[in-house]
N, C-alpha and C positions, 0 to 999 in steps of 0.2 A: 504493499500500500504507500502510495506516494504521499507525502504532506506537503502541502503549499505553504511557504512562508507568507504571512500577513506583513504588509508594510514592509516587504524586502528592499524596496528602493530607498535610497537614502533621501528622507525628508530635509527640505531645505528651510532655514528659518527665513521668513520673509517680514518686512516691514508692515507694522499696523498703521503707520502713517498718522498715528495719533500724537506723536512727539515731536517737538521741535528741537532738534539736535544742534541749533545754531549756538547755545551756550557751550557746547563740548569743543568749540574752536580754541579756547584758551588751554584746555587740557591738552588737546592734540599738538598744538605748538609747544607747549612746554615739555612733552614727553617723546616727541618725535625723534625717532633714530636712537633713543636710549633704551638700554639692557635693563631688565629687572624692574620692569615697571607695572606689572599686573595689578599688585595690592594698590598701590598709590592711584593708579589711573581708576581702578573701580571705586575708591574712597572719595577720591574728588568728584566723580560723577554721581555717587551717591548722597553727597553734600550739595550738589546743584539741583538734583530731582527729587531727593528724599527717599528715592528707591533706586532700582537700577532697570530702566525700562528697556525694552526690546529693541527698539530702534537705537538706543545708545549702544547696545552690545555690537549691533550690526556696523554703526559708523566706526567705532573704537577698532572693531576687528579690521575693517577695511583699511582704515587710515593709519593705524599703529603697526599693522600686520601682526596683530595677535591671534591665535588661534582661537576661534569661536567656543569650540568645546572645552578648551583649557579656562578660558575666561569663565564659563557656566560653573564649571567645576571648581574653581575657585570661589566663586560667588555662594555656591551651595554648600560649600565646606564651611565657611566661616559664618558664625551666627551674627556677626555685625553688618553684613550684608541682607538687603532685601530685596525681592524680585516683585513685590507689588505695593502700592502706595499704602502709607500708614496716616493715622491720624495726626492731628496737631499735638495730642497730649498721648504720649505712650504710657499705659498704666502696667507696671510690673508688678505681680503678686509673687511673693517668695513663697516657694514649697519645699525649701530645705528641711532638715530634720526638726529643728526647732520650731520653726513655723507650721509645719505638716502636724507636729504633735499639738500645737496650739490652735488647730482647725482652720488653717489656711484654705482649705476647701471651701468653707463656708464663706469666705470672702469672694473668692472666685465666681462661686455660685450666685451671690447675690449681685455682683457686678454683671454677670452675663444675662440675669434676669431684667436688671435695670437697664443696661446699653441695649438688649436684645441682639446680642453677638454671642458666638463661642469663643472660647479660648483662642487667641491669635487673630480674632476678626477686628474689623474696623467698622465703627458706626457708621449708618447712611449717611449722616451729615458732615463724616470725616473729621470730627472732632476727637474722638477717642480710639485707640487700639488697645487691646486687652492681651496681655501676655503672661503666662505662668513661667517662672523662673526656677532654676536650681538653687541658687543662694545668691542674696544680696548683700550678706555679710554683717548684718543688723541683728545677730541672733538674740541679744538682751532685748529687742524691742519685738520680738515674736508676738504675734504674727505681724508681718509688716507688707508695705506696699509701697511703691516708688512711682511718682508721677513727674517725669522731668528729671530735675535734681532733687525734688522735695521728697522727703522721707515720712511716712505716717506709720507709727507703730502702736503694739498693743491694740489692734483693732478687732471690731466684729464686723459682721457682714453690713449692718446697719450704719455704722460709722462710716465705713468704706463707701457706701452708697451717698451719704452725706456730703462726703469731701467732692464726690462726682457731680453731685447737683449744685454744689457751691461754685465749682469752676464752670459748670453749664450757665448759670446765673451770671457770672463775671464776664463771661464771652459774649453774652447777648448785650451787655451793657458797654462792649467795646465799640467806638464808631467803625464804620465799615471803610 
């Protein structure tokens, strides 16, 4: 019996045409002709867009002669890189041992319910991204979450939700 391979042809990554790659001109000029540039190029690209868009991969690969599959491999290996947009505020809930024992799961659950996202998801309004992390290094504050550079400790689910609601109120008060 002969088995036919599905998708046996190599699929090509094509532009989605949604991303203005003009801002990459600076990155391309800075790193053109240099060696060992993969991580700094990806870091600067993510600083520009907040994540690594498909069109950026394509343009960087072409202009800097970087192997597309290697770029993708690096971007998916390191936790610092993102392949999809994130919210303006990234909520990191610690699930390390101390936080786990102090019921960090109730914090994540309350936030998922309030924000209407699953762990790793971003709210429809683009305001929040929720992430569970292995450790935030604040064990004495367990259970703990961080939003940007701000740390909130000894939380309950309802306290975590109140922090989020306060941020949402402040965001609405900001001028457009």
